[in-house]
N, C-alpha and C positions, 0 to 999 in steps of 0.2 A: 284055626281059630278055636274050634270046639275043644281040641285037646288042651290048649292053653287055659281056657276057662275051667275045664274039669280039674286041671292041676291046681289052680288058685282056689277053687271052691272046696277042694278036699283038704286044704290046709286047716288043721285043727289047732285049738289053743291047748297047750300042755297044762297038766294039772298042777305042776310044781311052779312056784313063783321064781323070780329071778334072784340071783345073787346080787349083792349091793352094787348099784350103778348100772345094772343091766348091760346093754350093748353099747351104751353111749361112748364109753372110752375106747371102743374098737374103731370109731370113726375119726379120721383126721380130716383136715380141711379138704384134702384131695379125695380120700377114700369114701367119704359119706355120699359122694355123687356117683359112686361106682359100687353098688351094693353087691356083695359076694353072692354067688348062686343065682343071679338074676338072669335066667334064660328067657323069660318072657316078661313083658311089661304088665304091670297091674293097672287096669283102666279104672280111673276114678271119676265119679260124678260129683261135681261141686254144686252144693245147694246153698244159695244165698251168696250173691256175688257183688253186693254193694259193700264198700268199705273194706273191712277185714277179709271178707271172702274173696274180693278181687285180688288183694295182695297174696293170699294163700294160693289162689289159682296159679299165679305166676310161679310160686315156689314149687308146687306139684309139677307144673309143666316143665320146669328146668331141672327136676330131679331125675337122674338116671334110674331106670327101672320103673318109672311111672309114666302114664299118659293120661291127659285130661280128655276123657271120652265124652263128657256131657257137662253142660253148665245149665243151671236152673235158677230162675228167680221169677217172682210175681211182678217185677218191674221190667217191662220190655226194654227200657232204655239201658238198664244195667247189662242185659244179655248182649245187646249189640256192642257195647263198650268192651265187655270182657272177651268176646270172641275176637274182636279186632286186636286186643292186646295179645292173646294167645298166638294168633296167626302171625304176629309181628316178631315173635321170638326167633332168634337165629341159633341153630338151624330150625327152620320152620317145622313145627309138629303138625300132625293131622288136624283138620278143623273139627272141633268138638260139636256134638249135637247141641241144639238149643231147645230147652224145655221149660214150660211154665209150671207144670204140676209136678211137685216132688214125688208124688206117689208113683208116677210113671218111671221116674229114675230108679226107684226101688224095685220096680218090676222088670226093668231092662236087663235081659240076660247077658248082654255084652259088657255090663258094668260089674267090676269085681269089688269095689269099695266106694263108700260115699264120704264126703267131707261136709260137715254141717256148720254153717255160719248164719243161721236164721235168728230171729228174735227168740228169747228164752223159752217162751211157751211152746215152741216147736221142737226144742232140743230132744227131750226124751221120747215123745211120740215118733219122731223121725228115726231116732236110734233104734227103737223097737221095730218100726217098719223095715228099716234096713236089714236088721238081723233076720227078720222073717223072710225077707227077699233074698237071703243068702249073701248079703254084703257084709264086709268088714266095715267098721265105722270109726271115723275120726270126728269127734264132736267137740266144738269149741266150749270153753267154760261159759256158764256153769253147766254141769251135767244135766240139770233138770230145773224146772220151774218150782217144784215142791218136792219134799222128801219121798213121798210115795212113788213118784215117777222115777226117782233115782233107784229105788229098790226094784222097780219093774225093768229098768235098763240092765241092771245086773242079771236079773232072771232071764232076760232075752239073750244076753251075751252067752250065758252058760247053756241055756236050752238049745240054742242054734249053733253053739260052738264057734262063735265069731270073735275076732280081735276087736275090742272096743277101747279106743284111746281117747282120753279127754285132753283138750288143748292147753295143758299146763306145761308149756315148753321148757320151763326151767328144770324140769325133771331130766331133760336130755342135755343140759349144759355141763360140759366136762369139768371146768374149774369149780363150779358150784357143787357138783357131785363130789369132787375131792374135798371141798370144805365140809360138806355134811359128813363125809367119812371121818374126817379129823374130829368133828364134834362127837361122833359115836365112839371114837377111839380115845376120847377123854382129854382133848387139847385144852379145854377150860374146866375140866372136872365134871361133876354131875351138873347137867343142864336142867334148870328148874323153871325158867321163864323165857318166853319169846314175846317181844313187842313188835308189832307190825303196823304200818300206816300207809295212807294214800292221800295226796292233796291235789287239788285242781282249782280252777277258777271258772266254773260253769256259770252260765247266764240263766236268768229267769225264764220260765216256760209257761205260756198261756195257750190253751187249746181252744179253738173256735169252731163252730159248726161249718161244714164245708161240703163240697161236692167231690165225689171220688174222681180223681184224674183218669184220663183215658188210658194212660200207660200202666195203671195199677189194677190188679185183681184183688180187691180188698177182701172179698169173701174167702179166697184162698189164703190170703195173708193171715186172716183170723184163725182159720183152720180149727184146731181143737178148742179154742176159747169161745165161750158163749158170745153170741152176736151183740154188738153195740154199734150205734151210728158212727160213721166216719167223722173225724175232726181234723182240721188243719193243725199242723204242728206236731202231730204224733209220729209220723213216718218220715224218715227212716231211723231216727235215733231216740227221740224223747219218750218212746214207749218204755224205756228202761225205768222211768220214774213213776210208773203206774202199775199197781199190783196185778191188774187183770192180765198183763202180758210180761211185765218185767219183775226184777228182783232187787232193784236198788243198787247202790254203789257197793254194798257188802259182797254182792256176787258178781257185779259187773267188773270190778277190779280187785276187790278184796280176796276173791278166790285164789288168785295167784300167790299173794303173800301168806295167806292162811295155809295153803298147801305146802309151801316151803317150810313154814314154821312147824307144821305138824310132822313133816318128814324129819326135820332136824331134832325135834323133841322125841320122836319115836313113839307117838301116841296115836290112838285110833278114835275112840268116841269119848266125849266128856261126861262128867257126872253132874255138872251144873253150868248154866249159861245165864248171863244177864246183859242187858243193853240199855243205854240211855242216849238221848239226843233228840233231834227233831228237824223240821224244816225251819231253820233259824235265820238264814241269811236273807231270803226273799219271802214275800207273801204272794205266792202264785199257785199254780195248779199241781205242783209236785205232791205226790202221796208218800213217797219214800223220804227218809231223812237225808239232808245234805250234811249234817253234823251228827256223827254217831260213834260211840265207843261200845265195843262188845268185849266181854271177858268170859273165858271158859276155864273151868277147873277140870283137870284130868287126873286119873288115878296115879298114885306115886308122888304126890306133892308137887305137881306141875301145873303151871298156868300159862295161858296164851291170851294176848289182848290185841285188838285191832282198832285203830283210830282212823276215822274218815273225816276229811274236810273238803267236800266237793266244791265249795265256793270261796275258799281261802287258801291261796297257794303257798303260804309260807312253808318252807321245807323243814325237815327234821334232820339235824346233823348234816345239813347240806344236800339232802336227798328228798325228792318229791314223793318217793315211795321206797319201802325197804323193810328189812327184818333185822332185829338185834336179838341174839341169843345171850342170856345171862347164865353164868355157871359159878360154881364154888371158887374157881381160880381165875375168872376173868370173863370176857365177853367176845362174841364173834359177830361182825356186821356183814350183811350180804343183801341180796335183792336181785342181782344180775349174775353174770358169769364171772364171779370173782369173790373175794372175801378179805376181811381184815380181822386180825386177832389182837385183843387188848388185855393187859393185866388188870388186876383189881383196882389199881389206881388210875386207870384210863390211859396208860402209856401203850402205844401201838408196838407190838413185838413181832408182827408178821403181816405181810400184805402179798396177796396173789391176785393179779388182775389180768384182764383180757388184752390190754394194750401191750404188755411186756411178755405175758405168757410165762412168767417165772416168779418165784418167790423173791421178795426184796432182799431177804437175808442170804440168798444164794442157793437155796435148795432147788433142785430140778423139779419142774412140774410139766403138765401137758402143754403142748404147743397151742398157740392161739387157735381157737375153734372158729368154724364158720357160724353163721347166724343160728340162733337157737331154734327158730322155726324150721330151718332146713334139717337140723339134726333130729328134731322131733318127728318130722315127716319121714326121715330115713329110718328112724326107730320103728315107726308104724309099719312101713313096708317090710323091714327086716323081721318084725314079729309075725307078719302074715306068712312070710316065706319059711320061717324057721320054727314054726310050731311052738310058739311061746307067748307069754303075756308081754305087753308093751311096758315102757317105763312108767306111764301113768294109766295103768289098767283101770277099767270101769269101777272097781271096788275102791281103789285109792281116790279116784275122782269123786266118788260118792261121799266118802268120809270127810273130804275137805268141803264139798258143796253143802252137805247137810249141816256142818258146823255153822256156816254162815246163815243158812236158812233158819236154823234154830235161834240164832241171834236176832234175826228179823221177827220171828214169832214172839220172842221175849219183848222186843221193842213195841210191837203192835199191841200187845196186851198190857205192857207196863209193869211186868213183874219177872222175877227169877223163874227159871224152869229147872226142875229136878229131872235128871236123865238117867237112862239105863246105859252104863258104860259098855255093855256087850253089843248094843246095836243102835244107840243114840235115841231110842224111843223116849217120848215124854211120859213121865210118871205122875199119876194122881192129879191131872189137870185136863178135864174133859173139854173145856173151851179151847185150850191150846192144841189138843189132839185133833180138833176139827181142821186146823190149819196144816196138818200133816199132808193133806191132799187138796184137791180143788173140784169144782163143778166143771163139766165139759159140755160143749155143744152136742146135742143129741146125735148119736151115730159116730162121734169122734173119740169116744172113750178108749184110751190105750189099753190093750189086752195082750197078755203073753200066752 
């Protein structure tokens, strides 16, 4: 056991970045479950097992080369449910440890990596704790609650030489990767605009004073955030719409589309951002906008826009979420593991999709891939074993996360922000610069 742990912990992150597409195209539907060179299983601690975390626990447990060594949550009900799910998998894996305090998972020497699916205000502090505890980290989007935390996450990954992957699983989708490569190779000429969107039909939210339920450790749930009284209706989802813990729809869902758009456009940090919108659909307790448009200007005459309608589900071009790239010779639509190419007049000239696994006009493409979550997990494990950065390395995750965060800062202040294209920092606006970071509960300040 000790020899295995020493092997995993000695794996370092290489200084060179990956060639286009990373390792994703090495994995077929069969091979991604049988990672090459996997002599020992990587033991993963899952932190946050309600909702998304529960599903990803199953993904890790079913992936060859990984073992769920620990599950952690402040909700005792979720722990019992998740352990029952894991031990029901065939063939039955070892029963994971059960833990309430995530700090103990980071200190556990038997755990090689952690997966984070907590509320947003925990993402970066836990990433930093994990790196300091010698763990590799898979953190769900967004990478952080505020920009400064994202910078600290990068610093921790590099200082402690850990693999840190953000859960932007589209970066590991083979057909989408192929589509982005075609964009970069000029299939629609110079690409100058990406339009992204997300729609839903969320209901109104009212928070009321209440008593902390016996199954919840509310103090630990708050963690780094300054203490406020418990309210009914906040946990386990509606915290998204309150700045104290959440980051709104722009980061709850927009991070995915913004990340793919930035990838396709080949841009890093913008020069300007502006945002309009508000809580228009309902009059309730939401602090974040349910209707929001953010636009970014990037160097090289390139723009990106994101449209959010959290409470109006009408689709755009038949899709509830997606990305359209516009170029000199046409456009390319995507959003999942596939893409369509159109000429300037709007006539579709090529389609590659995950149901057929081939181009409609007859060109050979990748075979149908397994789920993007499984591929992204496989990439994370492969990066740990092969001394490289993952498909969505912490730096890429930061660039996409900070774009959305800057959009929120612009919206909260009601004005454009001028930005440094070298690092995304706000220029000449002291009030906006205050929102680059946050206040913390005493003793919980993240440090690298």
